[in-house]
N, C-alpha and C positions, 0 to 999 in steps of 0.2 A: 504494500500500500504506500509506503514511503517513497518508493521509486517513481510513482506517478506524480508526486508533488515536487520532485527534484528539478525537472525542466522548468516548471512554473517559477520556482524560487530563483533559479539561475537567471531567467529572463527578467524577473522583478529586480534583482540586484543590478543587472546590466542597465536596465531602464533608469533606475535611481542614479547610477554612476553617470550616465549620459546627461541627465537633468542637472546634476551638480556641475559637470564640466561646462554645459551650456550656460549656466548661470554665471560661472566665473569668467567666461569669455564674452559675455554680453557687453556691448559698448556702454560706457558711462554717459549719463546725461550731461549736456553742456551747462556750465554755470552762467548765470546772468551777469551782465556787465554792471559794475558799480555805477551809481547815479552820477558820479563826477565825470565819467567817461561818456555817458550816453548823450550829453549835449554836444559832443564833438564828433558825432558819427560821420557827418558829411561836410568836411571843411571845404571852403572854396578858395581858389587862388586865381582871381580874375585881374586882368590888367585894367588900370584906370580907377579901381576902387580905392578910396582913401584908407589909410592905415591909422586908426586912432591911437593917440598917445595919452595914457591915463596916468595922472599923478594922484595917489591916494586910493580911495576905495570907491569903485563905480561899477555899475552893471553895463556892459557893452553888448549889444545884440547885433547879429548880422556882420560879424567881423570877417575880414579878408585874411586867411591864414597863410602865412608864408613858410613857417616852420613850426613843427609841433614836436616837443620833446616829452620827457616824463612829466606828467601832471601831478603836482604836489602842492600842499598848503604848508607854509612855514609861519609859525607864530613866534615873534620875538618880543621880549620884554625890555622896555627902555626905562632906565632909572633916571628920574629928573632931579 
């Protein structure tokens, strides 16, 4: 009687092994971009557009991007 269950158990073990291998080889989901980078998805570089020069803190929209490096925020403390 045990000999009739042996092929079933072998197929069951092989099926579980293939499921585990398939799970391990499954492609990982892509991570979302941080919100700081999403606003620079489509930079423009058009001739004739003015390049704003900002002194201080100001929001500039629709800028003409000539070069884009690592985007970071630096906070400095100034003692008076």
